[in-house]
N, C-alpha and C positions, 0 to 999 in steps of 0.2 A: 625453478620454483616451482611449487606445488600447486596446484588449480583443480577446481570441481569442472568437469566436463560433461557436456551433455553427450549421450550416445546412444539414445534413441529413447522412446517410449517407456517408461520408466525403468530406465538404465542411466545410471551416471558414474563416474569413476573420477577418483583422484590420481592425477597425472602428474608428470615432470611435463613443464612447457618453459619456451623461453622467457626470460625475464623481461617487462617493459622496459622501455628505452623512450627516452625525449625525442619526438619526432617534430614538433615543433616548437618556438620560443615561448609560446604561451603555455607549454604544458609542463605538469608536474609528476612526479611519481611519488606516490604513498605506500607508506610502509601500513598493510591492514591489521591492526589491532581485532576488531571485530566486525563481523558480516553476518548477516541474518539470511534464515530460509525465510522467504516471502510466501504468502498463499496464492500468489500470482505467476510465483516460479513451478509451481503446482500446474497449473496449465500447461509449462512446456513438459516438464517432467511426465504429466500425463499422454502426453503426444495430442494435445489440443489445437496447437498452435503450427506454426510454418519453421519453426528453427531450425538450423543445421546444425547436424552433428560436427561435433567438435566445437561448439561454442563454450566459452568459459563463462559460467553464469555466475550470477549474483550483481542485486542493485541496489544494497540496502548495506553502505558501507562507512566505516570512520577510520580513523587511522591518525599516523603521522609522518610528515613530508621527509622526505628522503633526497629527492632534487628537484630544482626547477629551471627552467628554461630562462634562456637570457633574457626575454622580454617580461618575465612575471616579476614585478615591484610591490606587491601587496603581501602575498604569501612568502613564508621564508621557511629554509631548511629547518626542522626541529618545532613547526606548528603542529600541533594538535589539531585536527579538522574533523568534522562531519562533511560528506560526500553526496550532495543532493541527488537522487536516482536522475533526473531531469541533465542533459547535457546540453548547457546553453551559449550562444555566442556573447549574449549581453547587447549586442547592436540593432540585430533586428526590427522591424517593426513593432512584432510580436514580444519579443525582449522588452523592448523600450515601454510596451503596454503593462507590462509586469506577468505576459503570460510565456514564462520560460521554458513551459511543460510542452509550447508548441511552436520551438524555436525554429524558424526559416532556413538556417543554413547548415545546422548539424546532421541532418539525416538524407542521405542521397536516395533513400528507397523511395522511388515515384509514390506520389500521391499521401504520403504519410509527413506530416509537421509534426516535429518533437524528436528528439532522441534521449537514449537510456543506455545505461549499462548492461552486458550480458541477456538481452532481451530480444524474441523475434520482433523482427520489422522495424527493431529502433534504432538501427545504422548498425555500421562494422567494428563496435565497441565491444571490448573483453569486458566481462565482470569483475566483482570483487570478490568473489568467493575463491580466492587467492590468496599468496602473501604479498603481492605487489599488485598496484593498480595504477595502469596512467591516466591522468586525468587533464581532460583537453580546458584551453581557456580557465586555468587553474583560477588566476585571480577574481575571474567573474562567479566559478562555480563553487567555492570551497568557502566553508562555513568555520572560523576559529573559533576555538574551545578553550577553556583554561586548562593549564598543561597538569599533569598529571595523570591518574587513573579514576578519580572520583565522577561519580554520577557515569561509569563506563557504559553501563547497564541503559540509562535513561537517555544519553545520548546518541546512541546506536539508535534509537528510536527517530531520531531527526531526517534522516535519508530519504523517510518515506511515510512509514506507518502513521506516525504521529501528526503531520501537517495533512496527510490524506485524509485522517479522521476530521480534522479541524476544517479542511475544506469541504466535507461532505457536510458539516453544520454551515459553514458561509454560502455554500451553494442552495442550501434548504431555508436561507433567510432567517434564521434562528435569532430570537432576538432572549432577552434576558426575562424567566417567568413563564416561558412557554414550556408546553409538556412534548417532548421527543419522540417520537419511534424509531429504532433503529433496527434494522432487519438484518442479523447476521451478526452472531458475537465471534467471528473468528477476530484477529489481532487489530485489524482497521475497524469493524465493527465496536471492540470494547474500547479504542482509542477515540471513538467517533463518540462512544457515551461517555468518555472520559472528558474530553473537551467540551460537550454539551455541559456537563457539570461544573466545570472550571468557569464558564460561561452564563450559570445562573439559571439554568434551566429549572423549570419548578418540579419535574418527573421527567425520566429519561425511561422508556421501554425499551428493552434487548430482547429481540425474537431471536430464537435458535432454539434445536430439540438436544444439543450436547450439554450434557449435566455438567461438567466440569467447566465449559466457558459461559455456563447461566450463571453456576456459583460466582465465580469470577466478576460477572455484570453486579450480583448482588453485594460483594465483597465490596465494591466502590460506590454502591448505594442508589445504582439502579434499579428496577422493577423488572425483574426477570419475566420473560412469556413464552413459555414451552408450547411450539405448535404441534408437538406431536401428542400433547393432552387435550387440547381443544383447539379450534379456529383460532388463531391470533388476532384477526379481526375484531369479530365478538369478543376476546380477552379485552384488547385496546379499548375496544366502545364501551364496554361494562364499567372498565375503569374510570373512564371521563364522562361517566353519564350520558354517554351517548352523542358526547359532541365531538369525539376524535381528537386526535393528536393535531397540537398547531402545524407541526412539520416532521418530516421524517428523511432518515437517510437511507440509501440501498446500499449496503456493504456486502451482497453477496456475487453480482454478476452474473454471467450466462451459463454458469452450469447451476443453476439455484434447482433443489428438489423437495419434492413435498414429503411428508411422513412417512410415506411406505418405501422411498428411495427412488421413486419416478423421476425423472427430469421433465423441466416445466421452465424454459427459460423465462417465460412472462410472467413467471407466480409473483415474484416479491414485488415487481411494479405494479400487479393489480391490486395486491395486497397494501400496498401504499398509498393507492388510489381511493381505497375504499375506509383504509383507517388514519386519514389525514381529512382534516376538515376541510370545507368549500375555503378558496381561495389562498389555501397553506400551499407552503412551498416543499418540493422533493429534490433532494441532492443525489446524484448517482453516482459513486464512487468506485462500486463493484465494476469487474473489468466486463467491455462486451466488444466482441470483434466484428470485421465486415465478413468472413466466411469462417467456419465453423463445420468440418467435413463429418465431424460425429455427433452433429447435433439430433435432438429428437425429431425435428420435423423438416422437411423440406425448405420451407421458408426460414427456417432459424440457421440454414447450413446458407444460406446467403447473406447472415447478419439481420434479418428482418425479423423482429420481435413483434408480434402481435398482441400489444398490451391492451388495457381497456381505454382507449384514447378518447371513446365518447363521453365516459363519465367522468375523466380528467380534463374536457373540456367544459363538461356542464357544471362540474364545480368550481371553475376559475382557477385552476390549481397551475402553480409554476414549479419548472423542472430546470436545473442548473446539470451539465454532466461533465466528464471528461478529467483526464490527467491531473493530478495536483502539481500546481506550479512551487514548487517547494520553498522557492528563495522569497517567497510573498511572504511566508511564517514561520520560516524556521529560528531565525533570530531571535523574533518573541517568544519563541515556545523553550529555544535553549534559557532563556532568563527566567521563565516561569520553572524551568527545573533548576536552575541554580538556587532561587530564592525558594524552594520547598512548594511552590503551588502545583506543580505537575508533577506525577511519580510514574510515567509511562510503563515503567519496567516492572510493574506489578503482575504483566501477564507473560514474563519470561519463565517457561517452565525447564528449559535445559541449554545448558553450556557445555559444547562440544569441540574438538578438537577438530581441525580440516579432515585430517583421514576417516573420521567416524561421520562424515557429511554422508554417504551412502544410505547407511542406517538412520539416521535422522529424517533425509528425504521420506525414507518408505514409510516410516512411524508417522511422521505428520501426514503424508498422503493417506493414511489408514483410518486419521481420526483416533487415533490409539488415546483414550483417557489419559488426560493428563499432559497430553503433547500440545502444547498451546502457543508456543511461541520457541523457535530453535535458532540459539546463538552460537557461530562460530569462530571460534578464537585461533587462527593462524600459527600462532606461535606457540599453542600449549602442544604441550608433551605426548 
């Protein structure tokens, strides 16, 4: 089969690799119909992780079940499914507590709880930017979708970024009627804003500097905040009469940049501490890593981010962090899509064949105008 292979910093290739096979009786093989390029894939693409060369990339996957192991009894051949990026056993303490993103059994990497497809330090699993994908513990991990092709570009967001955006609002403790500040208008930030709107936010501020992304935020009813034009904290404080937002979502991560392009890993955390009111909550779903050899500071190279903890403490704020447990949300979000209450496909800008993946990665990484979300269709000619 064809698959997208990591070859080194800013180098990927589409190559022929062996088809996946059933390795355990709880496995399934999924024929991929849509797989997405995620913003967090760019950390690997840019060489900012320890991902090994030869890795098949791709953790945002959906498709149709082609084969199942002898122990699979819920999922059937022919089922259309969404594949959560978390690989969970369903039986360990964390899985039983609903934290499938921190499964204790699926990742042999020392010191890391939780596994994922095609990602650095997240276990030995190939990704789904390929024609086929092996899914362990299929009965646990696969979400059934209505048959056919309807809502394809909406359902493909269920594997990661729609639940992750929703999770950001949950971690922030958002309630109906809140004013919410979302920093980062990439795909996760835009879907955090979409989630907040669905959940009844009074107002959602979306902070970024890219016009195409801010325009999308405006189209879904959010208030765009251009941090290249003026200080984003001052803009939010002015718009809220000096009170600040009730809660906020960090959807940028450890490669945060200021308006001049300089990297400051603490920048977004500092801005959220300043722009969220006292006793408000902050949900961090942007990626941070324990080591980053290319970080802007010595401390950040060791995963130490010196944000304004003193003000955070003084204001009595709360913070939740970590990868999203997709299965906590994906069934409800699927049904919001089916009933028309959610349309996460609004951010899709490009649909490419698998062979076009290298060009898609390059353009998305350069933040070219209009390249907001790239979908790959392995079966496309």
